[in-house]
C-alpha positions as CSV (number, residue, x, y, z in Angstrom):
1,M,-39.2,38.0,-54.0
2,A,-36.5,36.5,-51.7
3,L,-38.7,37.4,-48.7
4,R,-41.7,35.6,-50.2
5,A,-39.5,32.5,-51.0
6,V,-38.2,32.3,-47.4
7,T,-41.7,32.8,-46.1
8,R,-42.9,29.9,-48.2
9,I,-40.0,27.7,-47.0
10,T,-40.3,28.5,-43.3
11,G,-44.0,28.8,-43.2
12,S,-43.8,32.0,-41.3
13,D,-42.9,35.6,-41.5
14,L,-39.3,34.9,-40.3
15,F,-37.8,38.2,-41.6
16,A,-40.6,40.2,-40.2
17,D,-40.1,38.5,-36.8
18,V,-36.3,39.2,-36.9
19,A,-36.9,42.8,-37.8
20,D,-39.4,43.2,-35.0
21,F,-37.0,41.7,-32.6
22,F,-34.3,44.2,-33.5
23,Q,-36.7,47.1,-33.4
24,Q,-37.6,46.2,-29.8
25,F,-33.9,46.8,-28.9
26,E,-33.7,50.1,-30.7
27,G,-34.9,52.2,-27.8
28,M,-32.8,50.3,-25.3
29,Y,-29.4,51.1,-26.8
30,E,-29.1,54.5,-25.0
31,T,-30.1,52.8,-21.7
32,F,-27.5,50.1,-22.1
33,K,-24.9,52.7,-23.0
34,L,-25.7,54.8,-19.9
35,R,-25.6,51.8,-17.6
36,S,-22.3,50.7,-19.1
37,K,-20.9,54.1,-18.4
38,R,-22.1,54.1,-14.8
39,V,-20.7,50.6,-14.2
40,R,-17.3,51.7,-15.7
41,E,-17.3,54.7,-13.4
42,L,-18.0,52.6,-10.3
43,M,-15.3,50.0,-11.3
44,T,-12.7,52.7,-11.7
45,A,-13.7,54.8,-8.6
46,R,-11.1,55.3,-5.9
47,R,-13.4,53.7,-3.3
48,T,-13.5,50.5,-5.4
49,A,-10.9,47.7,-5.3
50,F,-10.9,44.3,-6.8
51,L,-9.5,41.2,-5.2
52,V,-8.3,38.4,-7.3
53,V,-8.7,35.0,-5.6
54,T,-6.5,32.1,-6.8
55,A,-5.1,28.7,-5.8
56,P,-1.4,28.0,-5.4
57,T,-1.2,26.0,-8.7
58,E,0.6,27.1,-11.8
59,P,-2.5,27.4,-14.1
60,S,-4.5,29.3,-11.4
61,L,-1.6,31.7,-10.7
62,K,-1.1,32.4,-14.4
63,E,-4.8,33.2,-14.7
64,A,-4.6,35.4,-11.6
65,R,-1.6,37.3,-13.0
66,Y,-3.5,37.8,-16.3
67,F,-6.5,39.2,-14.4
68,A,-4.3,41.4,-12.3
69,E,-2.6,42.8,-15.4
70,R,-5.9,43.4,-17.2
71,L,-7.3,45.3,-14.2
72,T,-4.2,47.5,-14.2
73,D,-4.3,48.0,-17.9
74,E,-8.0,49.0,-17.7
75,K,-7.1,51.4,-14.8
76,I,-9.4,49.4,-12.5
77,P,-8.1,49.4,-8.9
78,L,-6.5,46.1,-7.8
79,G,-6.7,45.7,-4.0
80,G,-4.7,42.5,-3.8
81,I,-4.4,38.9,-4.5
82,I,-5.7,36.1,-2.2
83,V,-4.1,32.8,-2.5
84,N,-6.6,30.3,-1.2
85,R,-5.7,26.8,0.2
86,A,-2.0,27.7,0.6
87,H,0.5,25.6,2.5
88,A,3.1,27.3,4.6
89,V,5.3,24.7,6.3
90,P,8.3,26.4,7.9
91,G,11.7,24.9,7.7
92,V,13.1,23.5,10.9
93,A,16.8,23.6,11.7
94,G,18.3,20.2,11.6
95,L,15.4,18.8,9.4
96,E,16.7,20.0,6.0
97,D,16.6,16.4,4.8
98,P,13.8,14.6,6.7
99,A,13.8,11.6,4.4
100,A,17.4,10.8,5.2
101,I,16.7,11.1,8.9
102,A,13.6,8.9,8.5
103,A,15.7,6.3,6.8
104,R,18.2,6.3,9.7
105,V,15.5,5.9,12.4
106,G,13.8,3.0,10.6
107,D,10.1,2.3,10.8
108,G,7.7,3.7,13.3
109,V,5.9,6.9,14.2
110,L,8.9,9.1,14.2
111,A,9.9,8.0,10.7
112,E,6.3,8.5,9.4
113,A,6.2,12.0,11.0
114,L,9.5,12.9,9.3
115,R,8.2,11.7,5.9
116,T,5.0,13.6,6.3
117,Y,6.8,16.7,7.3
118,G,9.1,16.3,4.3
119,A,6.2,15.9,1.9
120,W,4.3,18.9,3.2
121,R,7.5,21.0,3.3
122,A,8.2,20.1,-0.3
123,V,4.6,21.3,-1.2
124,S,5.2,24.5,0.7
125,L,8.5,25.2,-1.1
126,R,7.0,24.4,-4.5
127,E,4.1,26.8,-3.9
128,E,6.5,29.5,-2.7
129,R,8.5,29.2,-5.9
130,L,5.3,29.3,-8.0
131,L,4.1,32.4,-6.1
132,D,7.4,34.2,-6.5
133,G,7.8,33.3,-10.1
134,T,4.2,34.1,-11.2
135,L,3.1,36.9,-8.9
136,G,6.4,38.2,-7.6
137,A,6.8,40.8,-10.4
138,I,3.4,42.4,-9.8
139,E,4.5,45.5,-8.0
140,D,2.7,47.3,-5.2
141,T,0.1,44.5,-5.0
142,P,-0.4,42.8,-1.7
143,V,-0.6,39.0,-1.7
144,W,-2.4,37.3,1.1
145,R,-2.4,33.6,1.8
146,V,-5.3,31.7,3.3
147,P,-4.2,28.2,4.6
148,D,-5.8,25.0,3.3
149,L,-8.4,24.2,5.9
150,A,-9.3,20.7,7.1
151,D,-13.0,21.3,6.1
152,D,-14.8,23.0,3.2
153,V,-16.1,26.5,3.6
154,H,-19.8,25.9,3.5
155,D,-21.4,27.8,6.4
156,L,-21.1,31.1,8.3
157,R,-18.8,29.7,10.9
158,S,-16.2,28.6,8.4
159,L,-16.6,31.8,6.3
160,H,-16.0,33.8,9.6
161,E,-12.8,31.7,10.0
162,I,-11.6,32.7,6.5
163,G,-12.3,36.3,7.4
164,E,-10.3,36.1,10.6
165,L,-7.4,34.4,8.7
166,L,-7.4,37.2,6.1
167,A,-7.6,39.9,8.9
168,R,-4.5,38.3,10.5
169,A,-2.7,38.1,7.2
170,T,-3.3,41.8,6.4
171,G,-2.0,43.3,9.5
């Protein structure tokens, strides 16, 4: 009686169509299950390793840590973490406080260069603290840094450059 009422309201055989839809999937369940098992075997194979790619920002690093931990929990091999667009500005002896030196030299190119160095050094130190605080506790997982490039990676030449940077970073 309910089926007839719904049929009158919808103007079609809605329940029959829904039942037909699910019957079409009935024979596919075993295939899905088999494929799922094969994918799982591939993902956990010794020859497989996943790389987590992240940015040097707090939200991105937290997400990378979450994915790294999930892979470990699921016994899926984690090959490493790539931090993309990282800034590594080394400290220079005598330039620990570039803003103070810039203030003493006054205006000009040298003062501007000192302020620029100080700003980028601060970014580098902040990223280093974030990396250590967020990814530092993930044991036995290599972390590679790809520097922030001047141009976007949008062609084979720039992709090759990324590959070379990663190759240098890994050894």
